[in-house]
C-alpha positions in Angstrom: 74.4 53.4 0.4 72.8 56.6 -0.4 69.3 57.6 1.3 66.5 57.7 0.5 64.9 60.1 2.5 62.5 61.1 -0.1 60.6 58.2 -1.6 57.5 57.7 -0.3 58.7 54.6 2.5 61.4 57.0 2.8 59.1 59.9 4.6 56.3 57.7 6.6 59.8 55.9 8.6 61.4 59.0 9.0 58.3 60.5 10.1 56.8 56.6 12.5 60.3 56.8 13.7 60.5 60.3 15.3 56.6 60.1 17.0 57.7 57.2 18.7 61.0 58.6 19.3 60.3 62.0 20.3 56.1 61.8 22.6 54.9 63.9 24.3 52.7 66.0 25.5 51.4 67.3 22.6 50.2 71.2 21.9 46.8 69.8 20.3 46.8 68.3 24.1 46.9 71.2 26.2 45.3 73.4 24.5 42.4 71.5 22.9 40.0 72.4 20.4 39.9 75.7 20.8 40.6 78.3 18.1 40.9 80.9 20.9 43.4 79.5 23.6 45.4 77.8 19.9 46.1 81.4 18.9 46.9 82.7 22.7 48.9 79.7 23.5 50.4 80.4 20.1 52.0 84.0 21.1 53.4 83.1 24.3 54.9 80.0 23.1 57.1 82.0 20.4 60.7 81.5 21.5 59.7 79.8 24.7 59.6 76.0 25.8 56.4 74.1 25.9 57.2 73.4 30.1 56.8 77.7 31.0 54.4 78.7 28.1 52.1 75.5 28.6 51.3 76.5 32.4 51.2 79.9 31.6 48.6 79.7 28.7 46.9 77.6 31.8 46.6 80.6 34.7 46.0 83.7 31.6 42.9 80.9 31.0 42.4 80.6 34.6 41.7 84.5 34.7 40.1 84.9 31.2 39.5 82.2 28.9 37.3 84.3 26.1 38.5 88.0 24.3 36.0 90.0 26.0 37.1 88.9 29.7 41.1 89.3 28.5 40.7 92.7 27.5 39.4 93.9 30.7 43.1 92.8 32.0 45.2 95.4 31.0 48.7 94.5 29.4 50.3 94.7 32.9 47.9 92.5 35.0 48.9 90.3 31.0 52.6 90.2 32.0 52.6 88.9 35.4 50.4 86.8 34.8 52.4 85.0 32.0 55.9 85.6 33.3 57.5 83.8 32.6 57.4 83.5 29.0 59.1 85.2 26.7 59.5 88.2 26.2 56.6 88.3 27.9 55.7 91.8 28.0 55.7 92.6 24.0 53.3 89.4 24.1 50.9 90.6 26.9 50.6 93.7 24.6 50.2 91.9 21.4 47.5 89.9 23.0 45.5 93.6 24.4 45.8 94.3 21.0 44.7 90.6 19.0 41.6 90.5 21.5 40.3 94.6 20.7 40.5 93.1 17.7 38.7 90.0 17.2 35.9 91.9 19.6 35.2 95.5 17.1 36.1 93.4 14.0 34.9 89.8 14.4 32.9 89.5 16.8 35.1 87.8 19.2 36.2 84.8 17.5 39.5 83.7 16.0 39.4 83.5 11.8 39.6 80.7 9.8 41.6 81.8 7.4 45.2 82.6 6.8 45.5 86.2 5.5 42.8 87.0 8.5 44.6 85.4 11.0 48.5 87.2 9.6 46.2 90.4 10.4 47.4 89.7 14.3 49.3 91.7 15.7 52.0 88.5 16.9 50.5 86.1 14.4 53.5 84.8 11.6 52.9 82.2 8.8 53.4 79.5 12.0 51.3 80.7 14.7 48.5 80.9 11.9 48.6 77.6 10.5 48.3 76.3 13.4 45.6 77.7 14.2 43.8 77.0 10.4 44.7 73.4 11.1 44.7 72.4 14.4 41.1 74.6 15.3 38.9 74.9 12.3 40.6 71.4 10.7 42.1 73.2 7.8 44.7 70.7 5.8 48.3 73.1 6.7 51.7 72.6 7.2 53.0 74.3 10.6 56.7 75.7 9.0 59.2 77.8 11.1 62.9 77.0 11.6 63.6 73.8 12.4 61.2 72.1 9.4 62.9 74.6 7.7 66.3 73.5 8.5 65.2 69.1 8.9 63.4 69.1 5.8 66.6 70.6 3.9 69.3 68.9 6.4 67.1 65.2 5.2 67.2 65.7 1.9 63.3 66.4 1.6 63.3 69.9 0.3 66.3 72.2 -1.3 64.6 75.3 -0.6 65.7 78.7 0.6 63.1 79.1 3.1 60.6 78.3 5.1 57.4 80.1 2.6 59.3 77.8 0.2 59.4 74.6 2.2 56.0 75.0 2.7 54.8 74.8 -0.3 56.7 71.4 -0.9 56.7 70.3 1.6 53.4 70.6 0.4 53.9 68.4 -3.2 55.7 66.0 -1.1 53.9 64.5 1.9 51.2 63.0 2.5 48.3 64.4 3.6 47.9 63.3 6.6 50.8 63.6 7.9 51.0 68.0 7.8 49.5 68.5 10.9 51.5 66.6 12.5 55.2 67.0 11.2 55.5 70.6 12.8 55.1 69.1 16.3 58.0 65.9 15.2 60.2 68.1 13.6 60.1 70.5 16.1 60.7 68.4 19.0 63.6 66.5 16.9 65.3 70.1 16.6 65.2 71.1 19.9 66.1 68.1 20.9 68.8 66.2 18.1 69.3 67.4 15.1 70.7 70.5 16.4 71.3 74.0 14.1 74.5 73.7 15.2 76.7 70.4 15.3 73.5 68.2 15.4 73.4 65.3 17.6 73.4 62.5 14.4 75.5 59.5 17.7 71.8 60.3 18.5 69.5 60.2 15.6 66.9 57.2 15.1 66.5 58.3 12.1 70.9 59.2 10.5 70.5 55.8 8.2 67.7 59.2 6.2 69.5 61.6 6.5 71.4 63.2 3.8 72.8 65.9 6.1 73.1 68.3 3.9 74.7 71.2 4.6 76.2 69.9 8.0 79.5 70.4 8.5 79.8 69.7 12.4 77.8 66.6 14.2 78.5 64.9 17.1 
């Protein structure tokens, strides 16, 4: 039987099953609705596991909870606080520069547009979308390598890069799933739908997956 993953019912079924299978402490529950904390938490989380980045964000915000207080810390101090997040020295410098820009250009507030967020150091499209959606309630879909890979593998989209995937998912997904789909697919990609040799035998949505591009699986 050909999987019907791209039908509305198929998409809804996949999202429901993956949400149940990968229940976890969500990013927004840890970092709250504060756009500044979401922004800094995103920077720290890049290429770092949640069990490392979440406590690091908590430690940093216990020392400085706004851009002015954080800028008073030097980069070395921030690096010591957030260690062992990945690239902690680079991220510490980026965080100080972000705080400087927020204070000098935005009166200490986090901007709410994608373009302004993308102008901040260390902020890519995924981070900008997360801040805009979770911090300001704006509609958007955050697409990283996991979301791009799995959306194509499921057969939801046929795209060559994450930006195109974002556009395609906007057309496909009901708006109520736009914010949640990132965390759901990221968890699935980390635990089951890995880049090389995905664990299809454990996949809760295997009957809805076209396995596009999969040459080897477990």
